[in-house]
N, C-alpha and C positions, 0 to 999 in steps of 0.2 A: 316483567319492572327489569329495568337492561342496566349494565354494566358497563357499556361503554366509553368510552373519553370519545374525547369533541379530537371531532377532526379538523378542525382547525388550523390551517398551515399557522407556522409562526415563525418573522423572517431570521435568519442566522445573525446573531452579536456579529462587532466589527473584528471584539476577541479569534471568533471560530472560522471565517471569514482567511483574514491576511492569515492567520492558527494555519490552517492549511492552505493555504497558496504556501509561504514559504516557510512552511514541513517539510511538506511539495517538494521543494526546491531542493532543499538539501540531498532528505532523500537519491530523489535522484538522481544526486550527482555522486551522493552516494556511491550508490548502485554501480553506475554507471561505470567511474573511477575501480573500481572492485574484477567488473569484469572488463571492463579496458587494461586492466596490469596480464589478466589472463588472457588478451588475443581473442574473445569472443566478444566483442559491442559489435564484429560487421554481423553477428546472426541476428540480434535480432528485425533489424528492418529486412533482415534474409528472407525472414517468416512471410513477409509478406512479397515476397517478392523483387524487393526493390538493391537493388547494388548498385550505392554511394556512398562514399567515407563523409558526404558534408552531411546526408540524413540520418545519419546513426544516433546522431546525442537529441535530436529532434526527436525519433524515434520509445528511445529510451524516456527520456522527460514527458511525454505526452502519455506514457503506458504508464511514470511517473505519479501525472497526477489526477491520471481515472482511476489509479490506484486506490492513492491520497484523498478522492472524495467520497469512494466506496469504505475503505474505514475511517474517515471521521465523520459522515451521517449512518454506518451498523454503531460505531459508537457513541454520539450520540445520542443515538435513539434507545440506542441500548440502557444505557446510565439515568435515559430520561424514565426510563417504565417505571412504575407504580413495583414492581415487587423485587429491581431490582437488586443484589445485596451490598452492601456497602463498599465492598475494594471494586465493583464495576460502575459501582455512581462515584465513586470520587476520581473513580479514572483519566477523566477530563482534565483535572485540575489539580492531577500527581505527575511529576515523571515519570517518577521508577514504577509506578503502577501499567500508568501509557506504555514504555518502555515495556513491560513486560508482554504485555498483546496487542503490542510491537511485530516482537519476538517472534510470540505465537500467528498473526495474522501473515507477516513473513514464510514463517512455515509450510502454512498452509496455502500461501499461494504458489511458491514452491510444491508440495503436492498440484499442488491442479492442474497449474499451469506448465509447468518444465514435467516433472515427475510423465503424467499422464497427460496435458494441453498436447503440450507439442507431436507430440507419437503420434498421438490423431489424429492432429495436424497434416505431420510431416506425410503419413498415407492415407489423408483422401486426397495429397496434390502429388502421391505418385513415389513416393521416397519408402524409406522404412527406417526405421532409429527403434528397438527395444523400447518394450512395453513391463516398468517401470524406466525413466531412461536417468539415472545414479551420477544425473550430471554436479558433485558439489562440489564448483565452482558456483556452479547458480545459488547453491541453497547457501554457501555463505554469503553473499550478494545479501538476499533479500532475506536473511534475517540481518545482516548490518541494516539493509532497508527501514524491516520493520521496528530497529530496535530505531534507526534514526528518529521515526517520523512520532513514532511515539510518545519520545521523551521530549520530543523538539515541541510538536503541538501542541504539548496543554503548559510551558515555558511562554508561548510569545502568545497562545490568546488569556492564556493570565496576565501576564504584563501588558497586555493589551486594554483589556477588559477593566482593567484595575483593580483587581480583585483581593 
């Protein structure tokens, strides 16, 4: 006897798509502003060897969209799981719970991306940076990114879907 679920693909609702796009844009701009306030905005494209002030914001927004898609996909999949706890199942519809998960997501992104990922990347390209990298400004920026993303995604999703 098999207990597997159907592998049928479900098309995301209009609220899911517009919520992800708008929340990603708001969160990316928040992250970019906080990083720019510390004077480190050019560090993101510099990781790829690009040194142009015009591309700084494009890299920040592109990274923000990719990270937002991962957050929305993970949140949606986890919330729709058969054995999801009630707070997790309600997170795509509740700004507070979404914001809490967004803060956790921003913290994990900082741990994986900044604290350990950037030093390893710099080492691969011939530089040196302490492991783990303890960059407090990027931690605060990524926590704010996650909070904005997690809070605005459910707001926009429920507004568009009319739930």
